C-alpha positions in Angstrom: 18.1 9.1 42.0 19.0 6.0 40.3 16.4 3.6 42.2 13.8 6.2 40.7 14.9 5.5 37.1 15.0 1.8 38.2 11.6 2.1 39.8 10.0 3.8 36.2 11.2 1.9 34.0 10.1 -1.3 36.1 6.9 0.2 35.6 6.8 0.7 32.1 8.2 -2.4 31.9 5.6 -4.3 33.5 2.7 -2.4 31.8 4.2 -2.9 28.2 5.0 -6.5 29.0 0.6 -7.0 30.5 -0.2 -4.9 27.3 1.3 -7.1 25.1 0.1 -10.6 27.1 -3.5 -8.7 27.3 -3.8 -8.1 23.7 -3.2 -11.9 22.7 -6.2 -12.5 24.6 -8.5 -13.5 22.2 -7.1 -13.6 19.1 -6.9 -17.5 18.8 -8.8 -19.4 16.2 -11.6 -22.0 15.9 -10.2 -25.3 15.5 -12.9 -26.3 13.2 -12.2 -23.8 10.4 -8.6 -25.2 10.0 -7.2 -28.8 8.9 -5.1 -30.6 11.4 -2.7 -31.0 9.1 0.4 -28.7 9.6 0.6 -28.3 5.8 -2.9 -27.6 4.4 -3.1 -25.0 7.4 0.3 -23.6 5.7 -1.3 -23.2 2.3 -4.7 -22.3 3.7 -3.0 -19.1 5.6 -0.8 -17.9 2.5 -4.9 -18.2 0.0 -5.9 -15.9 2.6 -2.8 -14.0 3.1 -1.9 -15.0 6.9 0.9 -15.4 8.1 4.8 -14.7 8.9 7.1 -13.8 6.6 10.5 -12.2 8.2 11.9 -10.6 4.5 10.3 -10.3 1.3 6.6 -10.8 2.5 5.6 -7.9 2.9 3.5 -6.2 0.0 1.8 -3.5 2.1 1.9 0.0 1.1 4.3 2.9 3.2 5.0 6.3 2.2 6.8 7.0 -0.6 6.3 3.6 -2.0 3.9 4.1 -5.5 1.6 1.9 -7.8 2.3 2.8 -11.3 -0.6 3.5 -13.3 -0.2 0.3 -16.1 -0.7 -1.8 -12.7 -4.2 -0.9 -12.5 -6.0 -3.3 -15.2 -9.2 -0.7 -15.6 -7.2 2.7 -15.8 -5.2 0.6 -18.2 -8.5 -0.1 -20.5 -10.0 3.3 -20.3 -7.1 4.8 -21.7 -6.9 2.2 -24.3 -10.3 2.7 -25.0 -10.2 6.2 -25.6 -6.9 6.2 -27.2 -8.1 7.9 -30.3 -8.9 11.1 -28.8 -6.5 13.6 -27.4 -6.4 14.0 -23.8 -6.1 17.4 -21.9 -5.8 15.5 -18.7 -4.6 13.1 -16.9 -4.0 12.3 -13.2 -3.7 8.7 -11.9 -3.3 9.7 -7.8 -6.6 12.2 -8.5 -8.4 9.4 -10.4 -9.3 11.3 -13.3 -9.0 11.2 -17.2 -9.8 14.3 -19.3 -10.0 14.2 -23.2 -10.0 17.6 -25.2 -12.6 18.3 -27.5 -12.3 15.5 -30.7 -14.6 15.3 -33.7 -14.2 14.2 -37.4 -13.2 16.3 -40.4 -15.3 18.8 -41.1 -18.1 18.5 -38.3 -19.3 21.2 -36.4 -20.0 18.5 -33.9 -17.1 17.1 -30.8 -17.2 15.4 -27.7 -15.0 15.7 -24.7 -15.2 12.7 -22.1 -14.3 13.1 -18.5 -13.7 9.6 -17.0 -13.9 9.8 -12.5 -12.5 6.5 -10.8 -14.0 6.4 -7.8 -13.1 2.4 -7.4 -9.4 0.9 -8.4 -11.7 -2.6 -8.5 -13.5 -3.8 -11.6 -16.9 -3.5 -11.1 -20.1 -1.6 -12.5 -20.0 1.3 -10.0 -16.1 2.1 -10.5 -16.3 5.0 -12.9 -18.3 7.8 -13.6 -18.1 8.6 -16.9 -19.3 12.2 -18.4 -20.0 12.9 -22.2 -20.2 16.5 -23.2 -21.7 17.6 -26.2 -20.3 21.0 -28.4 -22.2 22.1 -31.3 -20.7 25.3 -33.0 -22.5 27.3 -36.0 -20.2 28.8 -38.3 -17.6 28.6 -35.6 -18.6 31.3 -33.3 -21.4 30.3 -31.3 -21.5 26.5 -29.5 -23.5 25.2 -27.2 -22.1 22.5 -25.1 -24.4 20.2 -23.1 -23.9 17.2 -21.0 -25.6 14.0 -22.5 -26.1 11.1 -20.8 -27.2 7.5 -22.3 -25.9 5.4 -25.5 -22.5 6.5 -25.4 -21.7 6.8 -22.0 -23.0 2.8 -21.4 -20.5 1.9 -24.7 -18.0 3.6 -23.0 -18.5 1.8 -19.6 -18.8 -1.6 -21.0 -16.1 -1.5 -23.3 -13.4 -0.3 -20.2 -15.1 -3.3 -18.2 -14.6 -5.7 -19.9 -10.7 -4.6 -21.4 -10.1 -4.3 -17.3 -11.7 -7.7 -16.9 -9.4 -8.9 -19.4 -6.4 -7.1 -18.2 -7.1 -8.2 -14.5 -7.1 -12.1 -15.7 -4.0 -11.6 -17.9 -2.0 -10.2 -14.4 -3.7 -12.6 -12.3 -2.5 -15.6 -14.5 0.7 -14.5 -15.2 1.5 -14.2 -10.8 -0.4 -17.4 -9.9 2.0 -20.0 -8.6 0.6 -22.3 -6.8 1.6 -23.6 -3.5 3.7 -26.6 -3.4 2.9 -28.9 -0.1 6.3 -29.8 1.5 7.0 -33.2 1.8 7.0 -33.7 5.5 7.6 -37.1 6.8 7.3 -38.4 10.6 
C-alpha cells in the first residue's frame, strides 16, 4: 500500500515538474529588443510593468478589492460636469449616472440626463449620453422625448476635457522616475 502511494506521488511529482519545465519553453525574449546593460534592462522592464516583486508590488485586483470611484477620472469629470442637477441614481459598479428632472424656475420644460460608462478609459467613445426633454402644458399634459444634438455633444466634450485634466493630474502626482542604481565593477 505504501509503495503504491509512493509510486503515485512520484508520478504526480514527475508530471508536475515536466509541465513546469515545458511551460518555460518559448518564453525567452528577443535579445535585440533589450539593452545589454542590466540597469537599463531593469529600467525598461519597470517602465513596461514587468518584473518580479516580493512584496507590495502586486497591484492586480483580487476579489474583495475595490477601486474607489474618485480614482476614475471619467467618473469624477461626469459628476463635476452635472453637479448642478439633482441625481436620481449613481451606480459606479454599474457604470451609470441618472439625473432627476431639472428645470430653471418658472419653466414648463425640464431635462433629464442619463450617462452610461462604456469604458474607464478617457476616450470619445467611452460615454453614452442620453438627454430627455419634458414639456408640460399647465402641469398636466407632459410630453417626453429624447433628443441628441448640441447638448449631448457639449456634455461629452466637457466631460472628456475635465477627465483628461484629472488623468494628467494623477499621472503627474504618481510619477516617480526610476533611478538607475550605481553599478560598479
